[in-house]
C-alpha atoms as one frame of an Amber mdcrd trajectory, in Angstrom:
protein
 -57.079 -16.562   8.509 -57.642 -16.805   4.790 -58.751 -13.743   2.850 -59.082
 -14.439  -0.841 -55.830 -16.018  -1.968 -53.895 -14.702   1.046 -53.222 -16.500
   4.322 -52.827 -14.018   7.189 -51.088 -14.721  10.469 -53.307 -14.870  13.521
 -54.127 -13.180  15.749 -54.697 -10.307  13.343 -53.245  -6.978  14.479 -55.603
  -4.172  15.427 -54.667  -1.442  12.944 -55.864   2.148  13.122 -57.175   3.393
   9.756 -54.166   1.956   7.918 -52.654   3.340   4.755 -51.386   0.706   2.322
 -48.059   1.310   0.547 -47.456  -1.107  -2.320 -44.757  -1.933  -4.852 -45.299
  -4.039  -7.959 -42.401  -6.090  -9.303 -41.095  -6.146 -11.931 -43.603  -3.945
 -13.787 -42.786  -0.612 -12.110 -39.629  -1.482 -10.209 -36.977  -0.333 -12.691
 -33.504  -0.510 -11.163 -35.109  -1.867  -7.958 -36.163   1.586  -6.796 -39.488
   0.403  -5.386 -37.875  -2.587  -3.679 -35.151  -0.456  -2.078 -37.693   2.119
  -0.937 -39.903  -0.555   0.604 -36.969  -2.207   2.383 -35.945   1.078   4.004
 -39.528   1.832   5.008 -39.912  -1.617   6.566 -36.721  -1.108   8.566 -37.711
   2.382   9.705 -41.261   1.412  10.672 -40.280  -1.886  12.299 -42.665  -3.784
  10.005 -43.787  -7.291  10.965 -44.918 -10.167   8.698 -48.670 -10.386   8.184
 -49.293 -12.820   5.359 -48.601 -14.167   1.885 -50.317 -16.016  -0.940 -51.317
 -19.544   0.035 -50.630 -20.957  -3.441 -48.397 -18.553  -5.382 -48.274 -21.062
  -8.249 -51.900 -20.203  -8.983 -50.753 -16.769 -10.105 -47.082 -16.951 -11.089
 -45.159 -18.766 -13.814 -42.133 -20.192 -12.033 -40.173 -20.347 -15.278 -40.314
 -16.533 -15.208 -40.022 -15.988 -11.452 -37.481 -18.644 -10.586 -37.480 -20.322
  -7.169 -34.135 -19.991  -5.379 -32.195 -22.812  -3.732 -30.044 -22.068  -0.693
 -27.737 -24.321   1.304 -28.299 -23.602   4.992 -26.483 -25.683   7.625 -25.989
 -28.502   5.158 -29.638 -28.605   4.079 -31.098 -27.266   0.852 -34.020 -24.896
   1.262 -36.124 -23.534  -1.551 -37.527 -20.014  -1.583 -40.660 -19.741  -3.691
 -41.440 -16.306  -5.174 -44.477 -14.857  -3.433 -46.365 -11.655  -2.688 -45.792
 -10.606   0.906 -47.710  -8.355   3.267 -46.316  -6.711   6.393 -47.800  -4.250
   8.834 -46.488  -1.465  11.032 -48.122   0.370  13.927 -47.411   3.961  14.886
 -47.815   5.679  18.220 -49.751   8.458  16.519 -51.503   8.721  13.173 -52.358
   6.007  10.694 -50.890   2.518  10.840 -49.512   0.897   7.682 -49.921  -2.128
   5.465 -46.812  -2.747   3.347 -47.401  -4.836   0.227 -44.656  -6.398  -1.880
 -46.667  -7.511  -4.900 -45.435  -9.593  -7.812 -47.023  -9.095 -11.213 -49.417
 -12.036 -11.781 -49.197 -14.116 -14.958 -52.653 -15.661 -14.609 -55.908 -15.259
 -12.676 -55.210 -11.554 -12.441 -58.768 -10.650 -11.479 -58.724 -13.089  -8.552
 -55.352 -11.694  -7.503 -56.617  -8.092  -7.533 -59.781  -9.056  -5.649 -57.639
 -10.750  -2.981 -55.543  -7.608  -2.478 -58.740  -5.582  -2.186 -60.083  -8.116
   0.313 -57.091  -7.532   2.587 -57.465  -3.749   2.325 -61.151  -3.975   3.203
 -60.551  -6.389   6.089 -58.346  -3.859   7.861 -60.423  -0.829   6.907 -57.643
   0.734   4.826 -58.164   4.433   4.171 -55.585   4.774   1.395 -53.831   2.626
  -1.223 -50.587   4.133  -2.544 -48.588   2.457  -5.305 -44.929   3.503  -5.547
 -42.298   2.569  -8.099 -40.142   3.614 -11.031 -40.091   3.638 -14.817 -37.671
   4.541 -17.595 -38.162   7.863 -19.364 -36.341  10.288 -21.656 -34.877  12.270
 -18.768 -31.267  13.240 -18.029 -29.492  12.130 -14.870 -28.227  15.702 -14.438
 -31.643  17.132 -13.515 -33.943  16.467 -10.519 -35.853  13.255 -11.129 -39.508
  13.741 -12.042 -42.224  11.986 -10.064 -45.593  11.537 -11.726 -48.759  10.177
 -10.209 -52.506  10.045  -9.935 -54.922  10.398  -7.056 -58.578   9.680  -6.421
 -60.408  11.251  -3.511 -59.656  14.269  -1.299 -55.969  13.388  -1.425 -55.861
  14.586  -5.046 -55.113  18.091  -3.802 -51.880  16.780  -2.258 -50.179  16.137
  -5.616 -49.376  19.766  -6.360 -48.083  20.369  -2.836 -45.822  17.341  -3.202
 -44.415  18.508  -6.565 -45.866  15.464  -8.325 -46.810  15.812 -11.981 -50.198
  14.495 -13.019 -49.579  11.342 -15.041 -50.687  11.396 -18.678 -49.452   7.879
 -19.436 -51.331   5.851 -22.036 -50.328   2.366 -23.116 -49.783  -1.145 -21.760
 -50.639  -1.512 -18.105 -50.952  -4.175 -15.432 -53.995  -6.199 -14.405 -53.341
  -5.088 -10.827 -54.543  -1.618 -11.826 -57.917  -3.124 -10.965 -57.020  -2.565
  -7.305 -56.672   1.178  -7.911 -59.833   1.308 -10.006 -62.035  -0.551  -7.559
 -60.672   0.746  -4.238 -62.646   4.040  -4.334 -65.882   1.995  -4.365 -65.001
   1.061  -0.784 -64.064   4.610   0.270 -60.352   3.912  -0.093 -58.306   6.831
  -1.420 -55.906   5.971  -4.230 -52.509   7.491  -4.966 -49.512   6.569  -7.099
 -45.969   7.925  -7.129 -43.736   6.837 -10.018 -40.218   8.241 -10.298 -38.874
   8.646 -13.851 -35.346   7.306 -14.352 -32.817   7.985 -17.138 -33.468   5.477
 -19.898 -29.751   4.987 -20.528 -28.776   4.064 -16.952 -28.892   0.475 -15.699
 -28.080  -0.005 -11.998 -28.684  -2.821  -9.527 -30.301  -0.180  -7.325 -30.756
   3.434  -8.351 -30.319   5.187  -5.016 -31.156   8.621  -6.403 -34.542   7.252
  -7.461 -35.059   5.668  -4.042 -34.030   8.909  -2.313 -36.546  10.858  -4.406
 -39.426   8.564  -3.378 -38.356   8.381   0.255 -38.077  12.157   0.467 -41.605
  12.509  -0.914 -43.057   9.889   1.441 -41.202  11.389   4.406 -42.781  14.756
   3.660 -46.237  13.224   3.212 -46.140  11.078   6.355 -43.630  13.013   8.486
 -41.258  10.050   8.682 -38.102  11.116  10.546 -35.894   9.038   8.249 -32.237
  10.019   7.820 -31.852   9.988   4.025 -28.302  11.332   3.907 -26.669   7.932
   3.294 -29.098   7.168   0.455 -28.550  10.598  -1.093 -24.749  10.280  -0.989
 -24.859   6.807  -2.534 -27.007   8.132  -5.359 -24.683  11.064  -5.965 -21.759
   8.656  -6.174 -23.541   6.537  -8.799 -24.472   9.506 -10.967 -20.950  10.976
 -10.621 -19.637   7.810 -12.271 -22.031   8.407 -15.149 -20.616  11.942 -15.446
 -17.131  10.457 -15.806 -18.374   8.116 -18.531 -19.866  11.116 -20.364 -16.552
  12.971 -20.285 -14.866   9.980 -21.934 -17.461   9.834 -24.689 -18.415  13.169
 -26.327 -21.381  11.616 -28.127 -22.915  10.621 -24.803 -22.406  14.106 -23.463
 -24.116  15.587 -26.511 -27.046  13.210 -26.096 -27.521  14.140 -22.442 -27.409
  17.819 -23.360 -30.235  17.228 -25.823 -32.204  15.433 -23.123 -31.618  18.381
 -20.807 -33.185  20.710 -23.371 -36.123  18.320 -23.791 -36.499  18.155 -19.995
 -36.604  21.949 -19.738 -39.157  22.174 -22.551 -41.467  19.712 -20.768 -40.968
  21.454 -17.418 -42.237  24.699 -18.917 -45.333  22.970 -20.306 -46.327  20.628
 -17.465 -50.007  21.297 -18.098 -49.778  20.179 -21.707 -49.337  16.716 -23.120
 -45.620  16.544 -24.018 -44.649  16.096 -27.637 -42.790  13.013 -28.763 -39.028
  12.869 -28.886 -37.411  13.650 -32.190 -35.948  10.702 -34.165 -32.474  12.058
 -33.420 -32.969  11.878 -29.643 -34.524   8.423 -29.954 -31.394   7.277 -31.789
 -29.184   8.865 -29.120 -31.067   6.961 -26.424 -30.568   3.658 -28.222 -26.856
   4.320 -28.617 -26.428   5.369 -24.981 -28.308   2.281 -23.776 -25.990   0.047
 -25.793 -22.975   1.840 -24.353 -23.984   1.345 -20.732 -24.959  -2.272 -21.352
 -21.429  -2.926 -22.604 -19.697  -1.231 -19.674
């Protein structure tokens, strides 16, 4: 069945008041936190394929999202980048739609309308965007999660220890999904974990653990997060060792810790900008980690 630009596998599953969890790559998937979180959720929930874009080339520039060639049993196969949708049923409570969305390069309005069409087809009750972004935060403090909510679910943010987002600046055309969903009685939430700007990892497991812990609390997922937590601790311990070898890095992180504490004590206020000195420290730290 075709819904907008998506082709869905038939027969369509009968989902009970599903909640949609979405990631958006690469816009808010710094260090693959959203991707890792989604992969673990799919495994835990036993998610099954539901659909994908019929013509991904209508939305994506394949010189920016490169197709991948693989040699399988002597035959070349090409994997074309695409936005994928899976679903998961639960014995009790809401079922789930799991959306792996790629940032569109063109026809963004059609793309957003197609996502909304899928949500409406299954009577989705909630659309929750999860992901990660860089910020001036130290790796030595608990990672901040910011977010927004529209609808009765807004009261959940404080209980979940999520800071109300005050972000202003460049955004994504897919924000149209979040803006238009409430018109169809779909609650909207977002959870974005803030990662240290000076740390570049293939997968930041501390960031993934932070999101998974939040989602587990919200949805009562009995996921064992101990392996993810330990992997994250190992990664950040290596950064501690790098700091001990470079006093300037240690000094920079200490300044970020003070900035972090200042913001934590004024969560209701719009935070002030970083001083030029801290900005320079961040640039120097970023260069250091890129070289090592």
